[in-house]
Chimera marker file (.cmm) of the C-alpha trace (Angstrom):
<marker_set name="trace">
<marker id="1" x="97.966" y="60.691" z="70.923" r="1" g="1" b="0" radius="0.5"/>
<marker id="2" x="101.217" y="60.508" z="72.832" r="1" g="1" b="0" radius="0.5"/>
<marker id="3" x="101.286" y="62.794" z="75.862" r="1" g="1" b="0" radius="0.5"/>
<marker id="4" x="104.829" y="63.610" z="76.969" r="1" g="1" b="0" radius="0.5"/>
<marker id="5" x="105.422" y="65.357" z="80.282" r="1" g="1" b="0" radius="0.5"/>
<marker id="6" x="109.012" y="66.349" z="81.109" r="1" g="1" b="0" radius="0.5"/>
<marker id="7" x="109.433" y="67.010" z="84.825" r="1" g="1" b="0" radius="0.5"/>
<marker id="8" x="112.495" y="68.939" z="85.918" r="1" g="1" b="0" radius="0.5"/>
<marker id="9" x="111.586" y="70.040" z="89.406" r="1" g="1" b="0" radius="0.5"/>
<marker id="10" x="110.872" y="66.707" z="91.101" r="1" g="1" b="0" radius="0.5"/>
<marker id="11" x="107.290" y="67.700" z="91.949" r="1" g="1" b="0" radius="0.5"/>
<marker id="12" x="104.515" y="65.170" z="91.293" r="1" g="1" b="0" radius="0.5"/>
<marker id="13" x="101.852" y="65.728" z="88.674" r="1" g="1" b="0" radius="0.5"/>
<marker id="14" x="98.770" y="67.201" z="90.409" r="1" g="1" b="0" radius="0.5"/>
<marker id="15" x="95.619" y="65.046" z="90.539" r="1" g="1" b="0" radius="0.5"/>
<marker id="16" x="93.632" y="67.632" z="88.566" r="1" g="1" b="0" radius="0.5"/>
<marker id="17" x="96.109" y="67.344" z="85.687" r="1" g="1" b="0" radius="0.5"/>
<marker id="18" x="95.923" y="63.536" z="85.593" r="1" g="1" b="0" radius="0.5"/>
<marker id="19" x="92.120" y="63.636" z="85.867" r="1" g="1" b="0" radius="0.5"/>
<marker id="20" x="91.992" y="65.980" z="82.885" r="1" g="1" b="0" radius="0.5"/>
<marker id="21" x="94.247" y="63.687" z="80.864" r="1" g="1" b="0" radius="0.5"/>
<marker id="22" x="92.190" y="60.597" z="81.744" r="1" g="1" b="0" radius="0.5"/>
<marker id="23" x="88.980" y="62.373" z="80.689" r="1" g="1" b="0" radius="0.5"/>
<marker id="24" x="90.284" y="63.038" z="77.168" r="1" g="1" b="0" radius="0.5"/>
<marker id="25" x="88.617" y="61.125" z="74.368" r="1" g="1" b="0" radius="0.5"/>
<marker id="26" x="90.680" y="58.828" z="72.167" r="1" g="1" b="0" radius="0.5"/>
<marker id="27" x="93.578" y="56.448" z="72.465" r="1" g="1" b="0" radius="0.5"/>
<marker id="28" x="96.212" y="58.298" z="74.487" r="1" g="1" b="0" radius="0.5"/>
<marker id="29" x="99.473" y="57.180" z="76.075" r="1" g="1" b="0" radius="0.5"/>
<marker id="30" x="101.217" y="59.207" z="78.774" r="1" g="1" b="0" radius="0.5"/>
<marker id="31" x="104.991" y="59.206" z="79.267" r="1" g="1" b="0" radius="0.5"/>
<marker id="32" x="106.736" y="61.116" z="82.059" r="1" g="1" b="0" radius="0.5"/>
<marker id="33" x="110.420" y="61.695" z="82.705" r="1" g="1" b="0" radius="0.5"/>
<marker id="34" x="111.694" y="63.229" z="85.917" r="1" g="1" b="0" radius="0.5"/>
<marker id="35" x="115.194" y="64.544" z="86.329" r="1" g="1" b="0" radius="0.5"/>
<marker id="36" x="116.564" y="66.889" z="88.984" r="1" g="1" b="0" radius="0.5"/>
<marker id="37" x="116.537" y="70.610" z="88.325" r="1" g="1" b="0" radius="0.5"/>
<marker id="38" x="120.085" y="72.021" z="87.903" r="1" g="1" b="0" radius="0.5"/>
<marker id="39" x="121.592" y="74.058" z="90.744" r="1" g="1" b="0" radius="0.5"/>
<marker id="40" x="120.369" y="77.671" z="90.275" r="1" g="1" b="0" radius="0.5"/>
<marker id="41" x="123.574" y="79.024" z="91.839" r="1" g="1" b="0" radius="0.5"/>
<marker id="42" x="125.701" y="77.647" z="89.006" r="1" g="1" b="0" radius="0.5"/>
<marker id="43" x="125.337" y="78.143" z="85.233" r="1" g="1" b="0" radius="0.5"/>
<marker id="44" x="121.677" y="79.136" z="85.370" r="1" g="1" b="0" radius="0.5"/>
<marker id="45" x="119.497" y="79.480" z="83.229" r="1" g="1" b="0" radius="0.5"/>
<marker id="46" x="121.701" y="77.776" z="80.607" r="1" g="1" b="0" radius="0.5"/>
<marker id="47" x="121.864" y="74.471" z="82.543" r="1" g="1" b="0" radius="0.5"/>
<marker id="48" x="118.105" y="74.546" z="83.138" r="1" g="1" b="0" radius="0.5"/>
<marker id="49" x="117.422" y="75.034" z="79.436" r="1" g="1" b="0" radius="0.5"/>
<marker id="50" x="119.845" y="72.258" z="78.503" r="1" g="1" b="0" radius="0.5"/>
<marker id="51" x="118.103" y="69.908" z="80.983" r="1" g="1" b="0" radius="0.5"/>
<marker id="52" x="114.711" y="70.800" z="79.484" r="1" g="1" b="0" radius="0.5"/>
<marker id="53" x="115.958" y="69.972" z="75.999" r="1" g="1" b="0" radius="0.5"/>
<marker id="54" x="117.501" y="66.718" z="77.159" r="1" g="1" b="0" radius="0.5"/>
<marker id="55" x="114.234" y="65.669" z="78.827" r="1" g="1" b="0" radius="0.5"/>
<marker id="56" x="112.169" y="66.542" z="75.760" r="1" g="1" b="0" radius="0.5"/>
<marker id="57" x="114.534" y="64.730" z="73.406" r="1" g="1" b="0" radius="0.5"/>
<marker id="58" x="114.536" y="61.632" z="75.663" r="1" g="1" b="0" radius="0.5"/>
<marker id="59" x="110.734" y="61.599" z="75.676" r="1" g="1" b="0" radius="0.5"/>
<marker id="60" x="110.601" y="62.040" z="71.904" r="1" g="1" b="0" radius="0.5"/>
<marker id="61" x="111.680" y="58.429" z="71.337" r="1" g="1" b="0" radius="0.5"/>
<marker id="62" x="108.315" y="57.266" z="72.758" r="1" g="1" b="0" radius="0.5"/>
<marker id="63" x="106.326" y="59.238" z="70.219" r="1" g="1" b="0" radius="0.5"/>
<marker id="64" x="104.620" y="56.772" z="67.891" r="1" g="1" b="0" radius="0.5"/>
<marker id="65" x="101.194" y="58.250" z="67.131" r="1" g="1" b="0" radius="0.5"/>
<marker id="66" x="100.479" y="60.788" z="64.355" r="1" g="1" b="0" radius="0.5"/>
<marker id="67" x="100.451" y="63.568" z="66.982" r="1" g="1" b="0" radius="0.5"/>
<marker id="68" x="102.442" y="64.161" z="70.154" r="1" g="1" b="0" radius="0.5"/>
<marker id="69" x="101.454" y="66.512" z="72.932" r="1" g="1" b="0" radius="0.5"/>
<marker id="70" x="104.163" y="68.103" z="75.064" r="1" g="1" b="0" radius="0.5"/>
<marker id="71" x="102.690" y="69.541" z="78.215" r="1" g="1" b="0" radius="0.5"/>
<marker id="72" x="103.913" y="70.990" z="81.473" r="1" g="1" b="0" radius="0.5"/>
<marker id="73" x="103.031" y="69.127" z="84.635" r="1" g="1" b="0" radius="0.5"/>
<marker id="74" x="100.630" y="71.858" z="85.791" r="1" g="1" b="0" radius="0.5"/>
<marker id="75" x="98.336" y="72.184" z="82.746" r="1" g="1" b="0" radius="0.5"/>
<marker id="76" x="94.681" y="71.312" z="83.321" r="1" g="1" b="0" radius="0.5"/>
<marker id="77" x="92.381" y="70.650" z="80.364" r="1" g="1" b="0" radius="0.5"/>
<marker id="78" x="89.054" y="72.488" z="80.370" r="1" g="1" b="0" radius="0.5"/>
<marker id="79" x="87.061" y="69.990" z="78.295" r="1" g="1" b="0" radius="0.5"/>
<marker id="80" x="87.168" y="66.294" z="77.496" r="1" g="1" b="0" radius="0.5"/>
<marker id="81" x="87.910" y="66.981" z="73.832" r="1" g="1" b="0" radius="0.5"/>
<marker id="82" x="90.885" y="69.363" z="73.979" r="1" g="1" b="0" radius="0.5"/>
<marker id="83" x="93.242" y="66.720" z="72.522" r="1" g="1" b="0" radius="0.5"/>
<marker id="84" x="90.883" y="65.571" z="69.781" r="1" g="1" b="0" radius="0.5"/>
<marker id="85" x="90.214" y="69.218" z="68.860" r="1" g="1" b="0" radius="0.5"/>
<marker id="86" x="93.952" y="69.850" z="68.521" r="1" g="1" b="0" radius="0.5"/>
<marker id="87" x="94.361" y="66.771" z="66.300" r="1" g="1" b="0" radius="0.5"/>
<marker id="88" x="91.348" y="67.774" z="64.186" r="1" g="1" b="0" radius="0.5"/>
<marker id="89" x="92.757" y="71.283" z="63.759" r="1" g="1" b="0" radius="0.5"/>
<marker id="90" x="96.108" y="69.886" z="62.584" r="1" g="1" b="0" radius="0.5"/>
<marker id="91" x="94.291" y="67.484" z="60.227" r="1" g="1" b="0" radius="0.5"/>
<marker id="92" x="92.567" y="70.475" z="58.643" r="1" g="1" b="0" radius="0.5"/>
<marker id="93" x="95.727" y="72.649" z="58.488" r="1" g="1" b="0" radius="0.5"/>
<marker id="94" x="98.517" y="70.581" z="56.963" r="1" g="1" b="0" radius="0.5"/>
<marker id="95" x="100.711" y="73.667" z="56.507" r="1" g="1" b="0" radius="0.5"/>
<marker id="96" x="101.241" y="73.901" z="60.296" r="1" g="1" b="0" radius="0.5"/>
<marker id="97" x="103.651" y="71.760" z="62.315" r="1" g="1" b="0" radius="0.5"/>
<marker id="98" x="102.011" y="72.310" z="65.689" r="1" g="1" b="0" radius="0.5"/>
<marker id="99" x="99.226" y="73.921" z="67.662" r="1" g="1" b="0" radius="0.5"/>
<marker id="100" x="99.613" y="75.398" z="71.152" r="1" g="1" b="0" radius="0.5"/>
<marker id="101" x="96.757" y="76.120" z="73.522" r="1" g="1" b="0" radius="0.5"/>
<marker id="102" x="96.745" y="79.115" z="75.828" r="1" g="1" b="0" radius="0.5"/>
<marker id="103" x="97.577" y="78.225" z="79.444" r="1" g="1" b="0" radius="0.5"/>
<marker id="104" x="98.273" y="81.753" z="80.689" r="1" g="1" b="0" radius="0.5"/>
<marker id="105" x="95.041" y="83.524" z="79.651" r="1" g="1" b="0" radius="0.5"/>
<marker id="106" x="97.025" y="86.169" z="77.789" r="1" g="1" b="0" radius="0.5"/>
<marker id="107" x="97.480" y="87.071" z="74.137" r="1" g="1" b="0" radius="0.5"/>
<marker id="108" x="100.250" y="84.623" z="73.228" r="1" g="1" b="0" radius="0.5"/>
<marker id="109" x="101.460" y="86.483" z="70.136" r="1" g="1" b="0" radius="0.5"/>
<marker id="110" x="101.713" y="89.802" z="71.984" r="1" g="1" b="0" radius="0.5"/>
<marker id="111" x="103.516" y="88.012" z="74.819" r="1" g="1" b="0" radius="0.5"/>
<marker id="112" x="105.978" y="86.483" z="72.360" r="1" g="1" b="0" radius="0.5"/>
<marker id="113" x="106.838" y="89.850" z="70.820" r="1" g="1" b="0" radius="0.5"/>
<marker id="114" x="107.209" y="91.590" z="74.185" r="1" g="1" b="0" radius="0.5"/>
<marker id="115" x="109.067" y="88.875" z="76.146" r="1" g="1" b="0" radius="0.5"/>
<marker id="116" x="110.923" y="86.929" z="73.446" r="1" g="1" b="0" radius="0.5"/>
<marker id="117" x="109.290" y="83.851" z="74.913" r="1" g="1" b="0" radius="0.5"/>
<marker id="118" x="106.458" y="81.670" z="73.678" r="1" g="1" b="0" radius="0.5"/>
<marker id="119" x="103.953" y="79.649" z="75.615" r="1" g="1" b="0" radius="0.5"/>
<marker id="120" x="104.419" y="75.968" z="74.772" r="1" g="1" b="0" radius="0.5"/>
<marker id="121" x="103.058" y="74.508" z="78.017" r="1" g="1" b="0" radius="0.5"/>
<marker id="122" x="100.482" y="72.580" z="75.975" r="1" g="1" b="0" radius="0.5"/>
<marker id="123" x="101.611" y="72.012" z="72.399" r="1" g="1" b="0" radius="0.5"/>
<marker id="124" x="100.607" y="69.301" z="69.960" r="1" g="1" b="0" radius="0.5"/>
<marker id="125" x="103.207" y="68.527" z="67.272" r="1" g="1" b="0" radius="0.5"/>
<marker id="126" x="102.650" y="66.621" z="64.058" r="1" g="1" b="0" radius="0.5"/>
<marker id="127" x="104.762" y="63.430" z="64.144" r="1" g="1" b="0" radius="0.5"/>
<marker id="128" x="106.396" y="64.113" z="60.773" r="1" g="1" b="0" radius="0.5"/>
<marker id="129" x="107.590" y="67.493" z="62.078" r="1" g="1" b="0" radius="0.5"/>
<marker id="130" x="108.714" y="66.059" z="65.409" r="1" g="1" b="0" radius="0.5"/>
<marker id="131" x="110.806" y="63.411" z="63.647" r="1" g="1" b="0" radius="0.5"/>
<marker id="132" x="112.857" y="66.177" z="61.980" r="1" g="1" b="0" radius="0.5"/>
<marker id="133" x="113.249" y="68.353" z="65.085" r="1" g="1" b="0" radius="0.5"/>
<marker id="134" x="115.773" y="68.183" z="67.922" r="1" g="1" b="0" radius="0.5"/>
<marker id="135" x="115.122" y="70.343" z="70.981" r="1" g="1" b="0" radius="0.5"/>
<marker id="136" x="118.021" y="72.733" z="71.496" r="1" g="1" b="0" radius="0.5"/>
<marker id="137" x="118.843" y="75.773" z="73.596" r="1" g="1" b="0" radius="0.5"/>
<marker id="138" x="121.112" y="78.534" z="72.342" r="1" g="1" b="0" radius="0.5"/>
<marker id="139" x="123.026" y="79.822" z="75.347" r="1" g="1" b="0" radius="0.5"/>
<marker id="140" x="120.690" y="81.343" z="77.935" r="1" g="1" b="0" radius="0.5"/>
<marker id="141" x="117.779" y="81.307" z="75.511" r="1" g="1" b="0" radius="0.5"/>
<marker id="142" x="114.716" y="79.257" z="76.375" r="1" g="1" b="0" radius="0.5"/>
<marker id="143" x="114.242" y="76.251" z="74.020" r="1" g="1" b="0" radius="0.5"/>
<marker id="144" x="110.811" y="77.593" z="73.088" r="1" g="1" b="0" radius="0.5"/>
<marker id="145" x="112.400" y="80.307" z="70.946" r="1" g="1" b="0" radius="0.5"/>
<marker id="146" x="114.293" y="77.851" z="68.749" r="1" g="1" b="0" radius="0.5"/>
<marker id="147" x="111.153" y="75.755" z="68.458" r="1" g="1" b="0" radius="0.5"/>
<marker id="148" x="109.166" y="78.808" z="67.417" r="1" g="1" b="0" radius="0.5"/>
<marker id="149" x="111.760" y="79.767" z="64.777" r="1" g="1" b="0" radius="0.5"/>
<marker id="150" x="111.955" y="76.320" z="63.191" r="1" g="1" b="0" radius="0.5"/>
<marker id="151" x="108.359" y="75.083" z="63.344" r="1" g="1" b="0" radius="0.5"/>
<marker id="152" x="105.165" y="76.697" z="62.129" r="1" g="1" b="0" radius="0.5"/>
<marker id="153" x="103.007" y="76.869" z="65.266" r="1" g="1" b="0" radius="0.5"/>
<marker id="154" x="99.443" y="78.144" z="65.583" r="1" g="1" b="0" radius="0.5"/>
<marker id="155" x="98.775" y="79.763" z="68.964" r="1" g="1" b="0" radius="0.5"/>
<marker id="156" x="95.110" y="79.285" z="69.715" r="1" g="1" b="0" radius="0.5"/>
<marker id="157" x="94.226" y="82.001" z="72.207" r="1" g="1" b="0" radius="0.5"/>
<marker id="158" x="90.517" y="81.214" z="71.990" r="1" g="1" b="0" radius="0.5"/>
<marker id="159" x="90.891" y="77.910" z="73.877" r="1" g="1" b="0" radius="0.5"/>
<marker id="160" x="91.750" y="78.712" z="77.487" r="1" g="1" b="0" radius="0.5"/>
<marker id="161" x="93.314" y="76.089" z="79.723" r="1" g="1" b="0" radius="0.5"/>
<marker id="162" x="94.598" y="76.759" z="83.197" r="1" g="1" b="0" radius="0.5"/>
<marker id="163" x="97.525" y="75.839" z="85.370" r="1" g="1" b="0" radius="0.5"/>
<marker id="164" x="97.592" y="74.521" z="88.927" r="1" g="1" b="0" radius="0.5"/>
<marker id="165" x="100.421" y="75.227" z="91.340" r="1" g="1" b="0" radius="0.5"/>
<link id1="1" id2="2" r="1" g="1" b="0" radius="0.2"/>
<link id1="2" id2="3" r="1" g="1" b="0" radius="0.2"/>
<link id1="3" id2="4" r="1" g="1" b="0" radius="0.2"/>
<link id1="4" id2="5" r="1" g="1" b="0" radius="0.2"/>
<link id1="5" id2="6" r="1" g="1" b="0" radius="0.2"/>
<link id1="6" id2="7" r="1" g="1" b="0" radius="0.2"/>
<link id1="7" id2="8" r="1" g="1" b="0" radius="0.2"/>
<link id1="8" id2="9" r="1" g="1" b="0" radius="0.2"/>
<link id1="9" id2="10" r="1" g="1" b="0" radius="0.2"/>
<link id1="10" id2="11" r="1" g="1" b="0" radius="0.2"/>
<link id1="11" id2="12" r="1" g="1" b="0" radius="0.2"/>
<link id1="12" id2="13" r="1" g="1" b="0" radius="0.2"/>
<link id1="13" id2="14" r="1" g="1" b="0" radius="0.2"/>
<link id1="14" id2="15" r="1" g="1" b="0" radius="0.2"/>
<link id1="15" id2="16" r="1" g="1" b="0" radius="0.2"/>
<link id1="16" id2="17" r="1" g="1" b="0" radius="0.2"/>
<link id1="17" id2="18" r="1" g="1" b="0" radius="0.2"/>
<link id1="18" id2="19" r="1" g="1" b="0" radius="0.2"/>
<link id1="19" id2="20" r="1" g="1" b="0" radius="0.2"/>
<link id1="20" id2="21" r="1" g="1" b="0" radius="0.2"/>
<link id1="21" id2="22" r="1" g="1" b="0" radius="0.2"/>
<link id1="22" id2="23" r="1" g="1" b="0" radius="0.2"/>
<link id1="23" id2="24" r="1" g="1" b="0" radius="0.2"/>
<link id1="24" id2="25" r="1" g="1" b="0" radius="0.2"/>
<link id1="25" id2="26" r="1" g="1" b="0" radius="0.2"/>
<link id1="26" id2="27" r="1" g="1" b="0" radius="0.2"/>
<link id1="27" id2="28" r="1" g="1" b="0" radius="0.2"/>
<link id1="28" id2="29" r="1" g="1" b="0" radius="0.2"/>
<link id1="29" id2="30" r="1" g="1" b="0" radius="0.2"/>
<link id1="30" id2="31" r="1" g="1" b="0" radius="0.2"/>
<link id1="31" id2="32" r="1" g="1" b="0" radius="0.2"/>
<link id1="32" id2="33" r="1" g="1" b="0" radius="0.2"/>
<link id1="33" id2="34" r="1" g="1" b="0" radius="0.2"/>
<link id1="34" id2="35" r="1" g="1" b="0" radius="0.2"/>
<link id1="35" id2="36" r="1" g="1" b="0" radius="0.2"/>
<link id1="36" id2="37" r="1" g="1" b="0" radius="0.2"/>
<link id1="37" id2="38" r="1" g="1" b="0" radius="0.2"/>
<link id1="38" id2="39" r="1" g="1" b="0" radius="0.2"/>
<link id1="39" id2="40" r="1" g="1" b="0" radius="0.2"/>
<link id1="40" id2="41" r="1" g="1" b="0" radius="0.2"/>
<link id1="41" id2="42" r="1" g="1" b="0" radius="0.2"/>
<link id1="42" id2="43" r="1" g="1" b="0" radius="0.2"/>
<link id1="43" id2="44" r="1" g="1" b="0" radius="0.2"/>
<link id1="44" id2="45" r="1" g="1" b="0" radius="0.2"/>
<link id1="45" id2="46" r="1" g="1" b="0" radius="0.2"/>
<link id1="46" id2="47" r="1" g="1" b="0" radius="0.2"/>
<link id1="47" id2="48" r="1" g="1" b="0" radius="0.2"/>
<link id1="48" id2="49" r="1" g="1" b="0" radius="0.2"/>
<link id1="49" id2="50" r="1" g="1" b="0" radius="0.2"/>
<link id1="50" id2="51" r="1" g="1" b="0" radius="0.2"/>
<link id1="51" id2="52" r="1" g="1" b="0" radius="0.2"/>
<link id1="52" id2="53" r="1" g="1" b="0" radius="0.2"/>
<link id1="53" id2="54" r="1" g="1" b="0" radius="0.2"/>
<link id1="54" id2="55" r="1" g="1" b="0" radius="0.2"/>
<link id1="55" id2="56" r="1" g="1" b="0" radius="0.2"/>
<link id1="56" id2="57" r="1" g="1" b="0" radius="0.2"/>
<link id1="57" id2="58" r="1" g="1" b="0" radius="0.2"/>
<link id1="58" id2="59" r="1" g="1" b="0" radius="0.2"/>
<link id1="59" id2="60" r="1" g="1" b="0" radius="0.2"/>
<link id1="60" id2="61" r="1" g="1" b="0" radius="0.2"/>
<link id1="61" id2="62" r="1" g="1" b="0" radius="0.2"/>
<link id1="62" id2="63" r="1" g="1" b="0" radius="0.2"/>
<link id1="63" id2="64" r="1" g="1" b="0" radius="0.2"/>
<link id1="64" id2="65" r="1" g="1" b="0" radius="0.2"/>
<link id1="65" id2="66" r="1" g="1" b="0" radius="0.2"/>
<link id1="66" id2="67" r="1" g="1" b="0" radius="0.2"/>
<link id1="67" id2="68" r="1" g="1" b="0" radius="0.2"/>
<link id1="68" id2="69" r="1" g="1" b="0" radius="0.2"/>
<link id1="69" id2="70" r="1" g="1" b="0" radius="0.2"/>
<link id1="70" id2="71" r="1" g="1" b="0" radius="0.2"/>
<link id1="71" id2="72" r="1" g="1" b="0" radius="0.2"/>
<link id1="72" id2="73" r="1" g="1" b="0" radius="0.2"/>
<link id1="73" id2="74" r="1" g="1" b="0" radius="0.2"/>
<link id1="74" id2="75" r="1" g="1" b="0" radius="0.2"/>
<link id1="75" id2="76" r="1" g="1" b="0" radius="0.2"/>
<link id1="76" id2="77" r="1" g="1" b="0" radius="0.2"/>
<link id1="77" id2="78" r="1" g="1" b="0" radius="0.2"/>
<link id1="78" id2="79" r="1" g="1" b="0" radius="0.2"/>
<link id1="79" id2="80" r="1" g="1" b="0" radius="0.2"/>
<link id1="80" id2="81" r="1" g="1" b="0" radius="0.2"/>
<link id1="81" id2="82" r="1" g="1" b="0" radius="0.2"/>
<link id1="82" id2="83" r="1" g="1" b="0" radius="0.2"/>
<link id1="83" id2="84" r="1" g="1" b="0" radius="0.2"/>
<link id1="84" id2="85" r="1" g="1" b="0" radius="0.2"/>
<link id1="85" id2="86" r="1" g="1" b="0" radius="0.2"/>
<link id1="86" id2="87" r="1" g="1" b="0" radius="0.2"/>
<link id1="87" id2="88" r="1" g="1" b="0" radius="0.2"/>
<link id1="88" id2="89" r="1" g="1" b="0" radius="0.2"/>
<link id1="89" id2="90" r="1" g="1" b="0" radius="0.2"/>
<link id1="90" id2="91" r="1" g="1" b="0" radius="0.2"/>
<link id1="91" id2="92" r="1" g="1" b="0" radius="0.2"/>
<link id1="92" id2="93" r="1" g="1" b="0" radius="0.2"/>
<link id1="93" id2="94" r="1" g="1" b="0" radius="0.2"/>
<link id1="94" id2="95" r="1" g="1" b="0" radius="0.2"/>
<link id1="95" id2="96" r="1" g="1" b="0" radius="0.2"/>
<link id1="96" id2="97" r="1" g="1" b="0" radius="0.2"/>
<link id1="97" id2="98" r="1" g="1" b="0" radius="0.2"/>
<link id1="98" id2="99" r="1" g="1" b="0" radius="0.2"/>
<link id1="99" id2="100" r="1" g="1" b="0" radius="0.2"/>
<link id1="100" id2="101" r="1" g="1" b="0" radius="0.2"/>
<link id1="101" id2="102" r="1" g="1" b="0" radius="0.2"/>
<link id1="102" id2="103" r="1" g="1" b="0" radius="0.2"/>
<link id1="103" id2="104" r="1" g="1" b="0" radius="0.2"/>
<link id1="104" id2="105" r="1" g="1" b="0" radius="0.2"/>
<link id1="105" id2="106" r="1" g="1" b="0" radius="0.2"/>
<link id1="106" id2="107" r="1" g="1" b="0" radius="0.2"/>
<link id1="107" id2="108" r="1" g="1" b="0" radius="0.2"/>
<link id1="108" id2="109" r="1" g="1" b="0" radius="0.2"/>
<link id1="109" id2="110" r="1" g="1" b="0" radius="0.2"/>
<link id1="110" id2="111" r="1" g="1" b="0" radius="0.2"/>
<link id1="111" id2="112" r="1" g="1" b="0" radius="0.2"/>
<link id1="112" id2="113" r="1" g="1" b="0" radius="0.2"/>
<link id1="113" id2="114" r="1" g="1" b="0" radius="0.2"/>
<link id1="114" id2="115" r="1" g="1" b="0" radius="0.2"/>
<link id1="115" id2="116" r="1" g="1" b="0" radius="0.2"/>
<link id1="116" id2="117" r="1" g="1" b="0" radius="0.2"/>
<link id1="117" id2="118" r="1" g="1" b="0" radius="0.2"/>
<link id1="118" id2="119" r="1" g="1" b="0" radius="0.2"/>
<link id1="119" id2="120" r="1" g="1" b="0" radius="0.2"/>
<link id1="120" id2="121" r="1" g="1" b="0" radius="0.2"/>
<link id1="121" id2="122" r="1" g="1" b="0" radius="0.2"/>
<link id1="122" id2="123" r="1" g="1" b="0" radius="0.2"/>
<link id1="123" id2="124" r="1" g="1" b="0" radius="0.2"/>
<link id1="124" id2="125" r="1" g="1" b="0" radius="0.2"/>
<link id1="125" id2="126" r="1" g="1" b="0" radius="0.2"/>
<link id1="126" id2="127" r="1" g="1" b="0" radius="0.2"/>
<link id1="127" id2="128" r="1" g="1" b="0" radius="0.2"/>
<link id1="128" id2="129" r="1" g="1" b="0" radius="0.2"/>
<link id1="129" id2="130" r="1" g="1" b="0" radius="0.2"/>
<link id1="130" id2="131" r="1" g="1" b="0" radius="0.2"/>
<link id1="131" id2="132" r="1" g="1" b="0" radius="0.2"/>
<link id1="132" id2="133" r="1" g="1" b="0" radius="0.2"/>
<link id1="133" id2="134" r="1" g="1" b="0" radius="0.2"/>
<link id1="134" id2="135" r="1" g="1" b="0" radius="0.2"/>
<link id1="135" id2="136" r="1" g="1" b="0" radius="0.2"/>
<link id1="136" id2="137" r="1" g="1" b="0" radius="0.2"/>
<link id1="137" id2="138" r="1" g="1" b="0" radius="0.2"/>
<link id1="138" id2="139" r="1" g="1" b="0" radius="0.2"/>
<link id1="139" id2="140" r="1" g="1" b="0" radius="0.2"/>
<link id1="140" id2="141" r="1" g="1" b="0" radius="0.2"/>
<link id1="141" id2="142" r="1" g="1" b="0" radius="0.2"/>
<link id1="142" id2="143" r="1" g="1" b="0" radius="0.2"/>
<link id1="143" id2="144" r="1" g="1" b="0" radius="0.2"/>
<link id1="144" id2="145" r="1" g="1" b="0" radius="0.2"/>
<link id1="145" id2="146" r="1" g="1" b="0" radius="0.2"/>
<link id1="146" id2="147" r="1" g="1" b="0" radius="0.2"/>
<link id1="147" id2="148" r="1" g="1" b="0" radius="0.2"/>
<link id1="148" id2="149" r="1" g="1" b="0" radius="0.2"/>
<link id1="149" id2="150" r="1" g="1" b="0" radius="0.2"/>
<link id1="150" id2="151" r="1" g="1" b="0" radius="0.2"/>
<link id1="151" id2="152" r="1" g="1" b="0" radius="0.2"/>
<link id1="152" id2="153" r="1" g="1" b="0" radius="0.2"/>
<link id1="153" id2="154" r="1" g="1" b="0" radius="0.2"/>
<link id1="154" id2="155" r="1" g="1" b="0" radius="0.2"/>
<link id1="155" id2="156" r="1" g="1" b="0" radius="0.2"/>
<link id1="156" id2="157" r="1" g="1" b="0" radius="0.2"/>
<link id1="157" id2="158" r="1" g="1" b="0" radius="0.2"/>
<link id1="158" id2="159" r="1" g="1" b="0" radius="0.2"/>
<link id1="159" id2="160" r="1" g="1" b="0" radius="0.2"/>
<link id1="160" id2="161" r="1" g="1" b="0" radius="0.2"/>
<link id1="161" id2="162" r="1" g="1" b="0" radius="0.2"/>
<link id1="162" id2="163" r="1" g="1" b="0" radius="0.2"/>
<link id1="163" id2="164" r="1" g="1" b="0" radius="0.2"/>
<link id1="164" id2="165" r="1" g="1" b="0" radius="0.2"/>
</marker_set>
């Protein structure tokens, strides 16, 4: 699986995150891109969202495996088979484009309805779907909303990951 980590804040990836990635079963390749975060005193959050999309689209060109995982730099896996479980789930559910694991320990669907935001801090996308998708941001809207409108994503609340700060 390709593991793509867009960094926008210049912070390094914590050791716990890298240890969790290295413990995952299977043939995995990690790609990271780091670009400076836009100035929050200017056209924010629009510029931040545009930078996120640009980072994700730049990373997309490295995706070559059947599945690609986009993850935030602070997501820690809770087992050594989180990635293989995501791939197996997508293998068994061909009508879905992606699966996202819960990193916030909340009900993701309720959160989406209440906040008009979705949790995509750890999302595995089928390569065929990724090939057809370009990450975009509509104005001040987070790119996750466009992604959620255009792809069929399963939010798996039963698998809890955690984030480090």
